[in-house]
DRENBA-268614 format. One line per 3 residues: number of its first residue (from 1); their letters; for each residue x, y, z of C-alpha. Coordinates in nm, 3 decimals. Each point is the difference from the previous one (the first is absolute). Layout:
% residues N
NUM> a> X,Y,Z ~ ...
% end
This chain:
% residues 113
1> vql> -9.760,7.214,-10.763 ~ -0.238,0.023,0.292 ~ -0.233,-0.278,0.103
4> qas> -0.316,0.020,0.188 ~ -0.146,-0.331,0.128 ~ -0.301,-0.049,0.178
7> ggg> -0.245,-0.300,0.126 ~ 0.087,-0.284,0.197 ~ -0.161,-0.040,0.396
10> fve> -0.137,-0.275,0.126 ~ -0.190,-0.320,-0.101 ~ -0.108,-0.319,0.145
13> agg> 0.121,-0.307,-0.230 ~ -0.207,-0.034,-0.311 ~ -0.060,0.350,-0.047
16> slk> 0.122,0.269,-0.236 ~ 0.210,0.309,-0.027 ~ 0.094,0.265,-0.279
19> lsc> 0.340,0.211,-0.015 ~ 0.059,0.272,-0.215 ~ 0.319,0.194,-0.112
22> vas> 0.011,0.318,-0.207 ~ 0.386,0.086,-0.142 ~ 0.071,0.371,-0.025
25> gdi> 0.275,0.205,-0.180 ~ 0.231,-0.076,-0.245 ~ -0.186,-0.322,-0.138
28> fsi> 0.165,-0.198,-0.310 ~ -0.271,-0.131,-0.240 ~ 0.187,-0.366,0.033
31> ntm> -0.014,-0.112,0.350 ~ -0.111,-0.272,0.258 ~ -0.236,0.051,0.294
34> gwy> -0.055,-0.246,0.253 ~ -0.042,-0.108,0.382 ~ 0.258,-0.173,0.147
37> rqa> -0.092,-0.076,0.407 ~ 0.258,-0.102,0.299 ~ -0.149,-0.223,0.305
40> pgk> 0.161,0.071,0.291 ~ 0.399,-0.192,0.050 ~ -0.040,-0.055,-0.362
43> erv> 0.091,0.176,-0.326 ~ -0.158,0.218,-0.232 ~ -0.141,-0.196,-0.274
46> lva> -0.190,0.008,-0.353 ~ -0.364,-0.004,0.017 ~ -0.111,0.125,-0.330
49> emg> 0.079,0.262,-0.243 ~ -0.059,0.100,-0.315 ~ 0.160,0.177,-0.285
52> tsg> -0.161,0.262,-0.234 ~ -0.039,-0.257,-0.261 ~ -0.244,-0.192,0.223
55> ste> 0.291,-0.270,0.038 ~ -0.089,-0.135,0.380 ~ 0.193,-0.206,0.261
58> yae> -0.142,-0.168,0.305 ~ 0.121,-0.136,0.267 ~ -0.060,-0.382,-0.001
61> svk> -0.198,0.000,0.389 ~ -0.219,0.287,-0.133 ~ -0.161,-0.139,-0.374
64> grf> -0.342,-0.042,-0.040 ~ -0.064,0.274,0.330 ~ 0.178,0.316,-0.041
67> tis> -0.025,0.168,-0.350 ~ 0.215,0.324,-0.125 ~ -0.163,0.237,-0.156
70> rdn> 0.164,0.358,-0.201 ~ -0.146,0.324,-0.140 ~ 0.346,0.113,-0.190
73> akn> -0.170,0.383,-0.068 ~ -0.067,0.043,0.383 ~ 0.325,-0.208,0.084
76> tvd> -0.161,-0.199,0.239 ~ 0.018,-0.355,0.120 ~ -0.251,-0.209,0.165
79> lqm> -0.027,-0.368,0.222 ~ -0.293,-0.131,0.063 ~ 0.049,-0.264,0.266
82> ngl> -0.231,-0.259,0.027 ~ -0.047,-0.361,0.208 ~ 0.216,0.176,0.237
85> kpe> 0.234,-0.221,0.223 ~ 0.206,0.079,0.301 ~ 0.313,-0.047,-0.126
88> dta> -0.106,0.272,-0.213 ~ 0.088,0.201,0.284 ~ 0.276,0.195,-0.066
91> vyf> 0.105,0.425,-0.090 ~ -0.113,0.033,-0.375 ~ 0.227,0.272,-0.205
94> cky> -0.071,0.160,-0.332 ~ 0.303,-0.025,-0.271 ~ 0.098,0.192,-0.273
97> nsw> 0.221,-0.113,-0.270 ~ 0.149,0.153,-0.312 ~ 0.400,0.097,0.021
100> ydw> -0.042,-0.054,0.405 ~ -0.174,-0.165,0.242 ~ -0.264,0.291,0.209
103> wgq> -0.198,-0.129,0.335 ~ -0.307,0.144,0.134 ~ -0.076,-0.049,0.384
106> gtq> -0.059,-0.303,0.158 ~ -0.402,-0.081,0.054 ~ -0.091,-0.263,0.230
109> vtv> -0.203,-0.260,-0.082 ~ -0.103,-0.250,0.310 ~ -0.212,-0.306,-0.032
112> ss> -0.139,-0.167,0.275 ~ -0.038,-0.387,-0.020
% end
């Protein structure tokens, strides 16, 4: 499985960004796709993920501000990020999971105060 992420960039606090990721290769019909982030000197942590059934999980810190969505037919997952805060600054990684975790390349999100 290969993952190609896009989006990210630089935004002022309160602004919005959208991340997109597309998976290709041997895609299983049942899987989970989502986004993790890693700030400098910190561990990689869950931001949001979504199963093919539509079930979702969000980090508490992003609930009400970020929305994850996916298109199962296109094997894509998007993360709409609104109300961005400086503490959201991190490298964001797309993840695909079926029987194994595959990771996309990271994309930098920088939020200025």
